Structure formats: C-alpha cells, structure tokens
Backbone and ligand atoms as CSV (ligand in chain L), in Angstrom:
chain,resi,resn,atom,element,x,y,z
A,1,MET,N,N,167.904,67.427,138.518
A,1,MET,CA,C,168.115,68.695,138.560
A,1,MET,C,C,169.769,69.139,138.379
A,2,SER,N,N,170.296,69.968,137.511
A,2,SER,CA,C,171.700,70.156,137.165
A,2,SER,C,C,172.263,70.917,138.333
A,3,LYS,N,N,173.391,70.896,138.238
A,3,LYS,CA,C,174.471,71.603,139.259
A,3,LYS,C,C,174.213,72.921,139.037
A,4,LEU,N,N,174.453,73.646,140.419
A,4,LEU,CA,C,174.162,74.994,140.436
A,4,LEU,C,C,175.470,75.972,140.226
A,5,ILE,N,N,175.594,76.842,139.304
A,5,ILE,CA,C,176.841,77.568,139.002
A,5,ILE,C,C,176.528,78.894,139.198
A,6,ARG,N,N,177.636,79.578,140.125
A,6,ARG,CA,C,177.720,81.053,140.170
A,6,ARG,C,C,178.379,81.667,139.182
A,7,PHE,N,N,178.000,82.755,138.737
A,7,PHE,CA,C,178.787,83.357,137.785
A,7,PHE,C,C,178.606,85.183,138.038
A,8,GLY,N,N,179.692,85.916,137.898
A,8,GLY,CA,C,179.659,87.035,137.790
A,8,GLY,C,C,179.060,88.019,136.747
A,9,VAL,N,N,178.307,89.068,136.894
A,9,VAL,CA,C,177.754,89.708,135.773
A,9,VAL,C,C,178.267,91.365,135.859
A,10,SER,N,N,179.011,91.885,134.868
A,10,SER,CA,C,179.100,93.341,135.207
A,10,SER,C,C,178.357,94.253,134.178
A,11,LEU,N,N,177.506,95.273,134.699
A,11,LEU,CA,C,176.693,96.094,134.121
A,11,LEU,C,C,176.620,97.523,134.730
A,12,GLU,N,N,176.101,98.412,133.842
A,12,GLU,CA,C,176.087,99.750,134.515
A,12,GLU,C,C,175.212,99.777,135.755
A,13,GLU,N,N,175.626,100.902,136.518
A,13,GLU,CA,C,174.696,101.084,137.887
A,13,GLU,C,C,173.353,101.534,137.279
A,14,ASP,N,N,173.112,102.303,136.593
A,14,ASP,CA,C,171.993,102.716,135.997
A,14,ASP,C,C,170.893,101.667,135.738
A,15,LEU,N,N,171.506,100.768,134.828
A,15,LEU,CA,C,170.869,99.625,134.271
A,15,LEU,C,C,170.498,98.483,135.544
A,16,LEU,N,N,171.335,98.319,136.194
A,16,LEU,CA,C,171.186,97.417,137.408
A,16,LEU,C,C,170.067,98.038,138.222
A,17,ASN,N,N,169.994,99.506,138.505
A,17,ASN,CA,C,168.938,100.045,139.272
A,17,ASN,C,C,167.504,99.492,138.703
A,18,LYS,N,N,167.509,99.911,137.358
A,18,LYS,CA,C,166.381,99.734,136.510
A,18,LYS,C,C,165.791,98.335,136.660
A,19,PHE,N,N,166.740,97.454,136.583
A,19,PHE,CA,C,166.563,95.844,136.640
A,19,PHE,C,C,165.882,95.894,137.961
A,20,ASP,N,N,166.530,96.274,138.949
A,20,ASP,CA,C,166.146,95.868,140.544
A,20,ASP,C,C,164.605,96.591,140.698
A,21,ARG,N,N,164.354,97.661,140.032
A,21,ARG,CA,C,163.244,98.136,140.146
A,21,ARG,C,C,162.033,97.178,139.600
A,22,HIS,N,N,162.459,96.971,138.111
A,22,HIS,CA,C,161.719,95.882,137.487
A,22,HIS,C,C,161.342,94.661,138.162
A,23,ILE,N,N,162.393,94.201,138.715
A,23,ILE,CA,C,162.012,92.802,139.241
A,23,ILE,C,C,161.103,92.903,140.466
A,24,LYS,N,N,161.351,94.031,140.989
A,24,LYS,CA,C,160.545,94.347,142.437
A,24,LYS,C,C,159.042,94.379,141.993
A,25,ARG,N,N,158.787,95.269,140.819
A,25,ARG,CA,C,157.469,95.404,140.387
A,25,ARG,C,C,156.853,93.702,139.965
A,26,LYS,N,N,157.744,92.962,139.409
A,26,LYS,CA,C,157.343,91.555,138.885
A,26,LYS,C,C,157.430,90.704,139.995
A,27,LYS,N,N,157.526,91.121,141.532
A,27,LYS,CA,C,157.521,90.205,142.607
A,27,LYS,C,C,158.593,89.135,142.727
A,28,TYR,N,N,159.682,89.447,142.041
A,28,TYR,CA,C,160.790,88.678,142.402
A,28,TYR,C,C,161.342,88.958,143.635
A,29,THR,N,N,161.827,88.019,144.495
A,29,THR,CA,C,162.415,88.116,145.742
A,29,THR,C,C,164.056,88.370,145.571
A,30,ASN,N,N,164.642,87.795,144.387
A,30,ASN,CA,C,165.931,87.791,144.063
A,30,ASN,C,C,166.214,87.818,142.635
A,31,ARG,N,N,167.476,88.477,142.322
A,31,ARG,CA,C,167.686,88.712,141.145
A,31,ARG,C,C,168.206,87.181,140.392
A,32,SER,N,N,168.436,86.249,141.096
A,32,SER,CA,C,168.755,84.944,140.414
A,32,SER,C,C,167.508,84.614,139.644
A,33,GLU,N,N,166.400,84.450,140.372
A,33,GLU,CA,C,165.250,83.990,139.784
A,33,GLU,C,C,164.717,84.868,138.788
A,34,ALA,N,N,164.859,85.951,138.842
A,34,ALA,CA,C,164.387,86.794,137.624
A,34,ALA,C,C,165.378,86.728,136.326
A,35,ILE,N,N,166.547,86.501,136.847
A,35,ILE,CA,C,167.565,86.052,135.410
A,35,ILE,C,C,167.139,84.696,134.824
A,36,ARG,N,N,166.989,83.697,135.687
A,36,ARG,CA,C,166.639,82.410,135.306
A,36,ARG,C,C,165.372,82.344,134.387
A,37,ASP,N,N,164.520,83.266,134.941
A,37,ASP,CA,C,163.009,83.433,134.187
A,37,ASP,C,C,163.341,84.110,132.759
A,38,MET,N,N,164.081,85.138,132.596
A,38,MET,CA,C,164.432,85.827,131.556
A,38,MET,C,C,165.147,84.881,130.453
A,39,ILE,N,N,166.137,84.133,130.883
A,39,ILE,CA,C,166.719,83.081,130.176
A,39,ILE,C,C,166.003,82.245,129.471
A,40,ARG,N,N,165.030,81.656,130.445
A,40,ARG,CA,C,164.121,80.508,129.935
A,40,ARG,C,C,162.986,81.237,128.910
A,41,SER,N,N,162.659,82.484,129.080
A,41,SER,CA,C,161.724,83.136,128.220
A,41,SER,C,C,162.486,83.205,126.829
A,42,GLU,N,N,163.743,83.605,126.751
A,42,GLU,CA,C,164.488,83.668,125.607
A,42,GLU,C,C,164.594,82.320,124.884
A,43,LEU,N,N,164.777,81.125,125.768
A,43,LEU,CA,C,164.928,79.900,125.005
A,43,LEU,C,C,163.476,79.458,124.548
A,44,ILE,N,N,162.542,79.891,125.316
A,44,ILE,CA,C,161.054,79.503,124.577
A,44,ILE,C,C,160.924,80.026,123.276
A,45,LYS,N,N,161.303,81.409,123.129
A,45,LYS,CA,C,161.098,82.144,121.926
A,45,LYS,C,C,161.840,81.468,120.856
A,46,GLU,N,N,163.135,80.934,121.036
A,46,GLU,CA,C,163.835,80.126,120.258
A,46,GLU,C,C,163.305,79.113,119.778
A,47,GLU,N,N,162.534,78.340,120.689
A,47,GLU,CA,C,161.973,76.919,120.418
A,47,GLU,C,C,160.962,77.366,119.207
A,48,TRP,N,N,160.276,78.439,119.370
A,48,TRP,CA,C,159.092,79.042,118.712
A,48,TRP,C,C,159.641,79.512,117.279
A,49,THR,N,N,160.867,80.113,117.170
A,49,THR,CA,C,161.477,80.622,115.880
A,49,THR,C,C,162.089,79.504,115.269
A,50,GLU,N,N,162.428,78.364,115.956
A,50,GLU,CA,C,162.939,77.487,114.934
A,50,GLU,C,C,162.109,76.196,114.944
A,51,ASN,N,N,160.968,76.392,114.912
A,51,ASN,CA,C,159.895,75.451,114.523
A,51,ASN,C,C,159.854,74.010,115.185
A,52,LYS,N,N,160.223,74.260,116.502
A,52,LYS,CA,C,160.366,72.999,117.515
A,52,LYS,C,C,159.126,72.741,117.833
A,53,GLU,N,N,158.936,71.395,118.473
A,53,GLU,CA,C,157.624,70.963,119.242
A,53,GLU,C,C,157.411,71.876,120.562
A,54,VAL,N,N,156.284,72.600,120.603
A,54,VAL,CA,C,155.860,73.547,121.526
A,54,VAL,C,C,154.495,73.351,122.107
A,55,THR,N,N,154.279,73.990,123.202
A,55,THR,CA,C,152.758,73.890,123.727
A,55,THR,C,C,152.302,75.442,123.286
A,56,GLY,N,N,151.198,75.638,123.442
A,56,GLY,CA,C,150.537,77.204,123.325
A,56,GLY,C,C,149.082,77.279,123.631
A,57,ALA,N,N,148.613,78.406,123.810
A,57,ALA,CA,C,147.135,78.443,124.051
A,57,ALA,C,C,146.764,79.787,123.424
A,58,ILE,N,N,145.521,79.543,122.714
A,58,ILE,CA,C,145.006,80.522,121.796
A,58,ILE,C,C,143.710,80.928,122.215
A,59,THR,N,N,143.473,82.066,122.457
A,59,THR,CA,C,142.080,82.518,122.947
A,59,THR,C,C,141.195,83.341,121.868
A,60,ILE,N,N,139.915,83.094,121.611
A,60,ILE,CA,C,139.191,83.804,120.847
A,60,ILE,C,C,137.813,84.217,121.411
A,61,VAL,N,N,137.397,85.334,120.907
A,61,VAL,CA,C,136.134,85.878,121.650
A,61,VAL,C,C,135.145,86.192,120.160
A,62,TYR,N,N,134.006,85.742,120.105
A,62,TYR,CA,C,133.152,86.090,118.684
A,62,TYR,C,C,131.569,85.749,119.252
A,63,ASP,N,N,130.943,86.466,118.525
A,63,ASP,CA,C,129.562,86.465,118.536
A,63,ASP,C,C,128.807,85.222,117.897
A,64,HIS,N,N,128.306,84.205,118.397
A,64,HIS,CA,C,127.913,83.115,117.832
A,64,HIS,C,C,126.747,83.217,116.904
A,65,HIS,N,N,126.059,84.343,116.870
A,65,HIS,CA,C,124.957,84.595,115.851
A,65,HIS,C,C,125.514,85.171,114.598
A,66,THR,N,N,126.745,85.708,114.772
A,66,THR,CA,C,127.186,85.972,113.288
A,66,THR,C,C,127.164,84.969,112.224
A,67,ARG,N,N,126.601,85.213,111.003
A,67,ARG,CA,C,126.228,84.269,110.045
A,67,ARG,C,C,127.548,83.219,109.720
A,68,ASP,N,N,127.525,81.921,109.781
A,68,ASP,CA,C,128.609,81.189,109.411
A,68,ASP,C,C,129.737,81.164,110.119
A,69,LEU,N,N,130.028,82.101,111.200
A,69,LEU,CA,C,131.157,82.090,111.748
A,69,LEU,C,C,131.302,80.743,112.591
A,70,VAL,N,N,130.425,80.252,113.267
A,70,VAL,CA,C,130.821,79.283,113.881
A,70,VAL,C,C,131.320,78.164,113.235
A,71,ASN,N,N,130.683,77.889,112.041
A,71,ASN,CA,C,131.197,76.718,110.943
A,71,ASN,C,C,132.662,77.052,110.723
A,72,LYS,N,N,133.082,78.285,110.536
A,72,LYS,CA,C,134.182,78.686,109.922
A,72,LYS,C,C,135.126,78.336,111.198
A,73,VAL,N,N,134.925,78.930,112.430
A,73,VAL,CA,C,135.946,78.441,113.462
A,73,VAL,C,C,135.990,77.032,113.725
A,74,LEU,N,N,134.949,76.225,113.618
A,74,LEU,CA,C,135.081,74.612,113.762
A,74,LEU,C,C,135.868,74.228,112.519
A,75,ASP,N,N,135.811,74.748,111.204
A,75,ASP,CA,C,136.507,74.242,110.197
A,75,ASP,C,C,137.938,74.305,110.257
A,76,VAL,N,N,138.295,75.589,110.488
A,76,VAL,CA,C,139.754,75.892,110.834
A,76,VAL,C,C,140.319,74.923,112.063
A,77,GLN,N,N,139.586,74.783,113.085
A,77,GLN,CA,C,140.040,73.846,114.197
A,77,GLN,C,C,140.145,72.512,113.543
A,78,HIS,N,N,139.255,72.254,112.807
A,78,HIS,CA,C,139.504,70.597,112.291
A,78,HIS,C,C,140.400,70.486,111.165
A,79,ASP,N,N,140.795,71.433,110.485
A,79,ASP,CA,C,141.842,71.393,109.693
A,79,ASP,C,C,143.149,71.245,110.207
A,80,HIS,N,N,143.219,71.580,111.649
A,80,HIS,CA,C,144.614,71.483,112.647
A,80,HIS,C,C,144.360,70.710,113.641
A,81,HIS,N,N,143.372,69.758,113.754
A,81,HIS,CA,C,142.970,68.810,114.737
A,81,HIS,C,C,144.438,68.264,115.403
A,82,ASN,N,N,145.428,67.889,114.562
A,82,ASN,CA,C,146.417,67.025,115.093
A,82,ASN,C,C,147.321,67.990,116.051
A,83,CYS,N,N,147.072,69.322,116.218
A,83,CYS,CA,C,147.843,70.067,117.166
A,83,CYS,C,C,147.148,70.764,117.989
A,84,ILE,N,N,145.694,70.298,118.245
A,84,ILE,CA,C,144.738,70.896,119.385
A,84,ILE,C,C,144.644,69.709,120.131
A,85,LEU,N,N,144.921,70.118,121.436
A,85,LEU,CA,C,144.872,69.275,122.507
A,85,LEU,C,C,143.390,69.197,123.211
A,86,SER,N,N,142.945,70.466,123.447
A,86,SER,CA,C,141.529,70.735,123.924
A,86,SER,C,C,140.979,71.969,123.648
A,87,THR,N,N,139.780,72.037,123.504
A,87,THR,CA,C,139.161,73.489,123.358
A,87,THR,C,C,138.082,73.764,124.407
A,88,GLN,N,N,138.155,74.747,125.298
A,88,GLN,CA,C,136.914,74.894,126.108
A,88,GLN,C,C,136.298,76.113,125.591
A,89,HIS,N,N,135.035,76.129,125.557
A,89,HIS,CA,C,134.020,77.030,125.038
A,89,HIS,C,C,133.330,77.544,126.225
A,90,ILE,N,N,133.444,78.873,126.514
A,90,ILE,CA,C,132.575,79.460,127.531
A,90,ILE,C,C,131.442,80.460,126.785
A,91,HIS,N,N,130.142,80.351,127.126
A,91,HIS,CA,C,129.235,81.342,126.698
A,91,HIS,C,C,129.249,82.495,127.648
A,92,LEU,N,N,129.705,83.492,127.102
A,92,LEU,CA,C,129.872,84.893,128.040
A,92,LEU,C,C,128.538,85.546,128.127
A,93,ASP,N,N,127.809,85.429,127.339
A,93,ASP,CA,C,126.461,86.065,127.500
A,93,ASP,C,C,125.583,85.444,126.215
A,94,HIS,N,N,124.522,86.223,125.938
A,94,HIS,CA,C,123.598,85.842,124.814
A,94,HIS,C,C,124.301,85.645,123.627
A,95,HIS,N,N,125.065,86.595,123.402
A,95,HIS,CA,C,125.715,86.658,122.047
A,95,HIS,C,C,127.127,86.107,121.928
A,96,ASN,N,N,127.909,86.497,123.140
A,96,ASN,CA,C,129.211,86.203,122.936
A,96,ASN,C,C,129.999,84.991,123.503
A,97,CYS,N,N,130.951,84.228,122.744
A,97,CYS,CA,C,131.511,83.037,123.195
A,97,CYS,C,C,133.029,83.352,123.335
A,98,PHE,N,N,133.668,82.651,124.328
A,98,PHE,CA,C,135.075,82.827,124.606
A,98,PHE,C,C,135.534,81.354,124.435
A,99,GLU,N,N,136.571,81.195,123.597
A,99,GLU,CA,C,137.296,79.921,123.476
A,99,GLU,C,C,138.647,79.950,123.887
A,100,ILE,N,N,139.080,78.916,124.351
A,100,ILE,CA,C,140.315,78.796,124.746
A,100,ILE,C,C,140.931,77.342,123.993
A,101,ILE,N,N,142.064,77.545,123.340
A,101,ILE,CA,C,142.415,76.355,122.482
A,101,ILE,C,C,143.819,76.057,122.734
A,102,VAL,N,N,143.961,74.863,123.520
A,102,VAL,CA,C,145.147,74.340,123.967
A,102,VAL,C,C,146.182,73.615,122.963
A,103,THR,N,N,147.227,74.069,122.623
A,103,THR,CA,C,147.708,73.254,121.395
A,103,THR,C,C,149.142,72.622,121.887
A,104,LYS,N,N,149.383,71.612,121.223
A,104,LYS,CA,C,150.679,70.998,121.116
A,104,LYS,C,C,151.199,70.596,119.766
A,105,GLY,N,N,152.473,71.241,119.283
A,105,GLY,CA,C,152.827,70.666,118.127
A,105,GLY,C,C,154.163,71.650,117.569
A,106,LYS,N,N,154.140,71.452,116.188
A,106,LYS,CA,C,155.044,72.298,115.555
A,106,LYS,C,C,154.679,73.810,115.751
A,107,SER,N,N,155.615,74.858,116.220
A,107,SER,CA,C,155.358,76.201,116.270
A,107,SER,C,C,154.747,76.772,115.047
A,108,LYS,N,N,155.290,76.458,113.944
A,108,LYS,CA,C,154.834,77.100,112.451
A,108,LYS,C,C,153.250,76.714,112.497
A,109,GLU,N,N,152.905,75.503,112.870
A,109,GLU,CA,C,151.420,75.029,112.665
A,109,GLU,C,C,150.502,75.760,113.574
A,110,ILE,N,N,150.997,75.803,114.842
A,110,ILE,CA,C,150.165,76.658,115.951
A,110,ILE,C,C,150.002,78.037,115.331
A,111,GLU,N,N,151.005,78.458,114.833
A,111,GLU,CA,C,150.958,80.200,114.483
A,111,GLU,C,C,149.956,80.059,113.141
A,112,GLU,N,N,149.942,79.203,112.433
A,112,GLU,CA,C,149.223,79.204,111.361
A,112,GLU,C,C,147.666,79.054,111.835
A,113,LEU,N,N,147.537,78.024,112.773
A,113,LEU,CA,C,146.155,78.100,113.327
A,113,LEU,C,C,145.555,79.424,113.868
A,114,TYR,N,N,146.637,79.977,114.745
A,114,TYR,CA,C,146.075,81.301,115.311
A,114,TYR,C,C,145.965,82.319,114.241
A,115,LEU,N,N,146.754,82.470,113.214
A,115,LEU,CA,C,146.374,83.533,112.269
A,115,LEU,C,C,145.088,83.113,111.673
A,116,LYS,N,N,144.929,82.034,111.130
A,116,LYS,CA,C,143.556,81.881,110.383
A,116,LYS,C,C,142.435,82.033,111.345
A,117,LEU,N,N,142.429,81.857,112.788
A,117,LEU,CA,C,141.292,82.174,113.547
A,117,LEU,C,C,141.416,83.617,113.632
A,118,LYS,N,N,142.304,84.464,114.033
A,118,LYS,CA,C,142.425,85.892,114.221
A,118,LYS,C,C,141.988,86.481,112.728
A,119,SER,N,N,142.050,86.126,111.635
A,119,SER,CA,C,141.878,86.661,110.406
A,119,SER,C,C,140.312,86.363,110.062
A,120,LEU,N,N,139.813,85.512,110.834
A,120,LEU,CA,C,138.267,85.342,110.546
A,120,LEU,C,C,137.409,86.589,110.593
A,121,LYS,N,N,136.660,86.988,109.695
A,121,LYS,CA,C,135.827,88.204,109.726
A,121,LYS,C,C,134.822,88.034,110.909
A,122,SER,N,N,134.833,89.216,111.841
A,122,SER,CA,C,134.014,88.963,113.157
A,122,SER,C,C,134.537,88.539,114.251
A,123,VAL,N,N,135.652,87.950,114.155
A,123,VAL,CA,C,136.460,87.449,115.533
A,123,VAL,C,C,136.660,88.742,116.202
A,124,LYS,N,N,136.236,88.941,117.388
A,124,LYS,CA,C,136.313,90.255,118.084
A,124,LYS,C,C,137.662,90.326,118.626
A,125,HIS,N,N,138.220,89.161,119.045
A,125,HIS,CA,C,139.522,89.206,119.880
A,125,HIS,C,C,140.101,87.813,119.519
A,126,ALA,N,N,141.547,87.713,119.420
A,126,ALA,CA,C,142.194,86.640,119.184
A,126,ALA,C,C,143.590,86.864,119.959
A,127,GLY,N,N,143.950,86.005,120.897
A,127,GLY,CA,C,145.035,86.105,121.656
A,127,GLY,C,C,145.882,85.055,121.708
A,128,PHE,N,N,147.133,84.904,121.866
A,128,PHE,CA,C,148.034,83.967,121.954
A,128,PHE,C,C,149.100,83.843,122.862
A,129,LEU,N,N,149.400,82.676,123.326
A,129,LEU,CA,C,150.254,82.521,124.389
A,129,LEU,C,C,151.528,81.415,124.147
A,130,MET,N,N,152.878,81.783,123.960
A,130,MET,CA,C,153.912,80.773,123.414
A,130,MET,C,C,154.101,80.323,124.701
A,131,ALA,N,N,154.048,78.958,124.712
A,131,ALA,CA,C,154.629,77.893,126.123
A,131,ALA,C,C,155.331,77.214,125.510
A,132,THR,N,N,155.949,76.214,126.338
A,132,THR,CA,C,156.980,75.157,126.060
A,132,THR,C,C,156.407,73.793,126.415
A,133,LYS,N,N,157.036,72.689,125.970
A,133,LYS,CA,C,156.745,71.441,126.502
A,133,LYS,C,C,157.543,71.287,127.629
A,134,GLY,N,N,158.630,72.010,127.950
A,134,GLY,CA,C,159.405,72.193,129.336
A,134,GLY,C,C,160.352,71.125,129.238
A,135,LYS,N,N,160.496,70.271,128.384
A,135,LYS,CA,C,161.437,68.993,128.610
A,135,LYS,C,C,162.831,69.510,128.503
A,136,ASP,N,N,163.253,70.623,127.786
A,136,ASP,CA,C,164.768,70.998,127.797
A,136,ASP,C,C,165.004,72.273,128.468
A,137,LEU,N,N,164.007,72.763,129.647
A,137,LEU,CA,C,164.356,73.619,130.338
A,137,LEU,C,C,164.198,73.274,131.824
A,138,THR,N,N,165.263,74.010,132.499
A,138,THR,CA,C,165.290,73.607,134.219
A,138,THR,C,C,164.480,74.614,134.959
L,1,NI,NI,NI,128.956,80.001,123.238
C-alpha cells in the first residue's frame, strides 16, 4: 500500500453540492472513496484507449434456434480464443441463451471480439464491461 497523501481541492459550492448528492445516491460514505473510484475509473478508461492488457466481460443474448447463429457465435469466439478466459452459457428458456464471456488481453482485440458478436444478425443483446487487471491501480 502506498503512502496516503492529503490534498485540497477548490470548487464551486453548487458543484460540490451536486457531487455530494451524487455520491450519497451511489452509497459512498465519504468524498475520498468517491474521488478514488472516479480516478481509478479514468485510469481504466486510459488503459483501454492505450491498448493495454486489460480484462473485460461481454454478455450476449440470442435465440439458439436462429439458423446458423450458434455456429457463428462459436466461430467468432474461436477466432479470438487467445483473449477468452471463460464462457458461461445459460439457457434462459426454450429459445433464449445468455452468454457471459470473460476476457483478458489487449483492449483492441477485446473490443473487436465484442463488435463482431454484437453485429451478428439476430443477436438480441450485446453488453460490454471494461475492467482492469488491477496491477497498476491501488
Ligand atoms: Ni442455451
């Protein structure tokens, strides 16, 4: 754990009031932890824009009865097997499947995998979560 540093921040009262209401809604008990999380979030975005090694999760929902769709979903995943850590497949009902694809690798490749899955015809939902390996964050 690195040394804790205190620093002062000047900002307009209105903005501070908005911030305090915001962090209360987000269940933070103090400003410091809220600010830490905002900084981490910005640093994670930077890891993604700079094509660093990151982690992420992709979710998709599709009807497995749709012709050839399962094969296409599998083909895309096999094309990017080197950045897929695991895939969880949940049968939601008789038709619909929910998949969670956990990824680790260069951000550009993970984004490419996501965009390829999202753009497959008849995929009903595609979601994306940018995460981090956590190594460079405290
Ligand atoms: Ni299924």
